[in-house]
C-alpha positions as CSV (number, residue, x, y, z in Angstrom):
1,X,92.9,106.5,104.2
2,X,91.9,109.9,105.6
3,X,94.6,112.5,107.1
4,X,93.0,110.2,110.6
5,X,93.5,106.6,109.5
6,X,97.1,107.2,108.3
7,X,98.2,108.8,111.2
8,X,96.9,105.4,113.3
9,X,98.9,103.2,110.6
10,X,102.0,105.0,111.2
11,X,101.1,104.8,114.8
12,X,100.8,100.8,114.6
13,X,103.5,100.7,112.3
14,X,106.1,102.3,114.8
15,X,104.3,99.8,117.9
16,X,105.0,96.6,115.2
17,X,108.5,97.8,114.5
18,X,109.2,98.2,118.3
19,X,107.7,94.4,118.7
20,X,110.2,93.5,116.2
21,X,113.3,95.1,117.8
22,X,112.5,93.7,121.4
23,X,110.7,90.4,120.6
24,X,112.8,89.1,123.1
25,X,111.2,90.4,125.6
26,X,108.2,89.6,124.9
27,X,108.3,85.1,124.9
28,X,106.0,84.3,121.7
29,X,103.9,82.0,124.5
30,X,102.9,85.3,125.8
31,X,100.2,87.5,125.3
32,X,102.4,90.1,124.7
33,X,103.6,88.5,121.8
34,X,100.4,87.9,120.7
35,X,99.5,91.1,120.4
36,X,102.5,92.6,118.9
37,X,101.5,90.0,115.7
38,X,97.9,91.0,116.1
39,X,99.6,94.8,115.3
40,X,101.4,93.1,112.2
41,X,98.1,91.8,111.3
42,X,96.2,94.7,111.3
43,X,99.8,97.0,109.6
44,X,99.8,93.7,106.8
45,X,95.7,94.3,106.3
46,X,95.7,98.6,106.6
47,X,98.5,98.0,103.6
48,X,95.9,95.6,101.4
49,X,92.9,97.9,101.9
50,X,94.9,100.5,100.9
51,X,95.7,99.9,97.9
52,X,92.6,98.2,96.7
53,X,91.4,101.9,98.2
54,X,93.4,103.9,95.5
55,X,92.8,101.6,92.7
56,X,89.3,101.6,93.2
57,X,89.2,105.4,93.4
58,X,91.3,105.5,90.3
59,X,88.5,103.5,88.4
60,X,85.8,105.3,89.3
61,X,87.5,107.7,87.9
62,X,88.6,106.1,84.6
63,X,84.6,105.1,84.9
64,X,83.2,108.8,84.8
65,X,85.2,110.1,82.3
66,X,84.6,106.2,80.1
67,X,80.7,106.9,80.7
68,X,81.0,111.1,79.2
69,X,82.7,109.6,75.8
70,X,80.4,107.1,75.9
71,X,77.6,108.6,76.9
72,X,78.4,112.1,74.6
73,X,78.9,108.9,71.4
74,X,75.2,107.5,72.4
75,X,73.7,110.9,72.1
76,X,75.3,111.3,68.7
77,X,73.6,108.2,67.2
78,X,70.6,108.7,68.7
79,X,70.5,112.6,67.3
80,X,71.4,110.7,63.6
81,X,68.1,109.0,64.0
82,X,66.1,112.0,65.0
83,X,67.0,114.3,62.6
84,X,67.0,111.3,59.7
85,X,63.2,110.6,61.6
86,X,62.4,113.8,60.7
87,X,62.8,113.3,57.3
88,X,61.4,110.2,56.5
89,X,57.9,112.1,58.3
90,X,57.5,114.2,54.7
91,X,56.3,110.7,52.6
92,X,55.4,108.3,56.5
93,X,53.3,111.0,58.3
94,X,53.7,110.6,62.0
95,X,57.0,108.4,62.1
96,X,59.0,110.4,63.8
97,X,56.6,110.4,66.7
98,X,58.3,106.6,67.6
99,X,61.5,108.7,67.9
100,X,61.4,111.4,70.1
101,X,64.5,113.4,72.7
102,X,65.0,111.4,75.6
103,X,63.3,113.4,78.6
104,X,65.9,113.8,81.1
105,X,70.5,112.9,81.1
106,X,71.0,110.7,83.2
107,X,72.3,107.5,81.9
108,X,69.7,105.1,82.3
109,X,67.5,107.8,79.9
110,X,70.1,107.9,77.4
111,X,70.0,104.0,77.3
112,X,66.2,103.7,77.2
113,X,65.6,106.2,74.9
114,X,69.3,104.2,72.1
115,X,67.0,100.9,72.9
116,X,63.6,101.9,71.8
117,X,65.4,103.9,69.0
118,X,67.1,100.7,68.0
119,X,63.3,98.8,68.3
120,X,62.2,101.1,66.0
121,X,64.7,101.9,63.0
122,X,65.4,98.4,63.0
123,X,62.2,98.1,60.3
124,X,62.9,101.3,58.5
125,X,66.5,101.0,58.6
126,X,66.5,100.7,55.0
127,X,64.9,103.9,54.6
128,X,67.4,105.3,56.9
129,X,70.3,104.5,54.8
130,X,68.4,106.1,51.7
131,X,68.5,108.7,53.5
132,X,72.1,108.5,53.9
133,X,73.0,106.9,56.9
134,X,75.6,104.7,57.1
135,X,75.1,100.7,56.1
136,X,75.8,99.6,59.6
137,X,74.2,102.6,61.7
138,X,72.5,100.2,64.1
139,X,75.3,97.7,64.4
140,X,77.1,101.3,65.8
141,X,73.9,101.8,68.2
142,X,73.5,98.6,69.3
143,X,77.9,99.1,69.5
144,X,77.3,102.1,71.6
145,X,74.5,101.0,73.5
146,X,77.1,97.9,74.9
147,X,79.9,100.7,76.2
148,X,78.1,103.2,78.1
149,X,77.0,100.0,79.7
150,X,79.8,98.7,80.1
151,X,81.6,102.1,81.3
152,X,78.6,102.0,84.5
153,X,79.5,98.7,85.1
154,X,83.0,99.8,85.5
155,X,82.3,102.7,87.1
156,X,80.3,101.2,89.8
157,X,82.5,98.7,90.2
158,X,85.3,100.6,91.3
159,X,83.3,102.8,93.5
160,X,82.6,99.1,94.9
161,X,85.6,98.7,95.1
162,X,86.9,101.4,96.9
163,X,83.8,101.5,99.3
164,X,84.8,97.3,100.7
165,X,88.9,98.9,100.9
166,X,86.8,101.6,103.8
167,X,85.1,99.1,105.4
168,X,88.5,96.8,105.4
169,X,90.4,99.9,106.7
170,X,88.4,100.7,109.9
171,X,87.7,96.7,110.6
172,X,91.9,96.2,110.7
173,X,92.6,100.1,112.6
174,X,90.1,98.3,114.9
175,X,91.5,95.5,115.4
176,X,95.3,97.3,115.4
177,X,93.8,99.9,118.3
178,X,92.5,97.1,120.7
179,X,96.1,95.3,120.3
180,X,97.4,98.1,121.2
181,X,95.4,98.8,124.3
182,X,96.5,95.5,125.2
183,X,99.6,96.1,125.0
184,X,99.2,99.4,127.3
185,X,98.8,97.5,129.9
186,X,101.2,95.0,129.1
187,X,104.3,96.8,128.8
188,X,104.5,99.5,131.3
189,X,104.3,96.6,133.3
190,X,107.3,94.2,131.8
191,X,109.1,97.7,131.5
192,X,108.7,99.2,135.0
193,X,112.0,99.0,135.3
194,X,113.8,99.6,131.9
195,X,112.7,104.1,131.9
196,X,115.1,103.5,128.5
197,X,112.7,101.4,126.3
198,X,109.5,102.9,128.3
199,X,110.4,106.0,126.5
200,X,110.7,104.4,122.8
201,X,108.0,102.5,123.3
202,X,106.0,105.8,124.4
203,X,107.3,107.4,121.6
204,X,106.3,104.1,119.2
205,X,101.9,104.0,120.1
206,X,102.2,107.7,120.2
207,X,99.7,109.6,117.8
208,X,98.9,113.1,117.0
209,X,95.7,114.7,116.3
210,X,95.0,117.9,115.0
211,X,93.6,120.7,116.6
212,X,89.9,122.9,115.6
213,X,93.2,125.5,114.8
214,X,95.4,123.7,112.3
215,X,97.8,123.2,114.6
216,X,99.4,120.0,114.9
217,X,99.1,118.8,119.1
218,X,99.7,115.5,121.0
219,X,97.6,113.6,123.6
220,X,100.5,111.6,125.7
221,X,101.1,108.0,125.6
222,X,99.5,107.2,128.8
223,X,96.0,109.1,128.8
224,X,93.3,108.2,130.4
225,X,90.0,108.1,128.4
226,X,88.4,111.4,130.0
227,X,92.0,112.7,129.6
228,X,92.5,112.2,126.3
229,X,88.8,113.9,125.7
230,X,89.4,116.8,127.2
231,X,92.7,117.1,125.4
232,X,90.7,116.3,121.9
233,X,88.1,118.7,122.5
234,X,86.2,120.5,119.4
235,X,88.9,118.5,117.6
236,X,89.1,114.8,115.7
237,X,90.8,112.8,118.4
238,X,93.6,110.8,116.7
239,X,94.9,109.1,120.3
240,X,94.3,105.5,120.9
241,X,91.7,105.7,123.6
């Protein structure tokens, strides 16, 4: 989660806890209790999505490293075949034309070249081996192709997990903020004669935002949408409006 999402999450946790502490003031059959339950559900969903996002980011980074290792191994295979093909061309002129270095550095480009090398080298395997290529060089090539393909899939899967988690975080935050907006009416109405508990509510549902000068500022919980927008001008507002 980014910093704004984190601050909103922390606010939702405080609101949830306020609802738990003061549950006796909001009977289960009433809308207030239902709104607090919605906030609790949003907090639980945010926790799960945040963990998935962290895991996905780590998997994507791991996939990037794995891709680099697999790509380098595959390039070493291609270089050995290219080098040997030039030697084969001394006895079979033009044979080296089948083995051209890949144009470009992208993973798919390297894979396309590797598959072509595997296909074209197979009928000439004995000749390659006569030039001291390993007897299982074609098996090694296929294995390295597979390693790069798997690393690419793992990398993309990690990115997909991260993107899905980010969408889930946004959805959960929206649901939680909607519930808090409802509580912004219910709680003050319920606590109109209890200034102490109402102050605790205002503290719970407060969100800080960072101004354009990098200084932490606040928007009062009771701020209207117009007031909050004015207070957050030239900044990313973290208040619930």
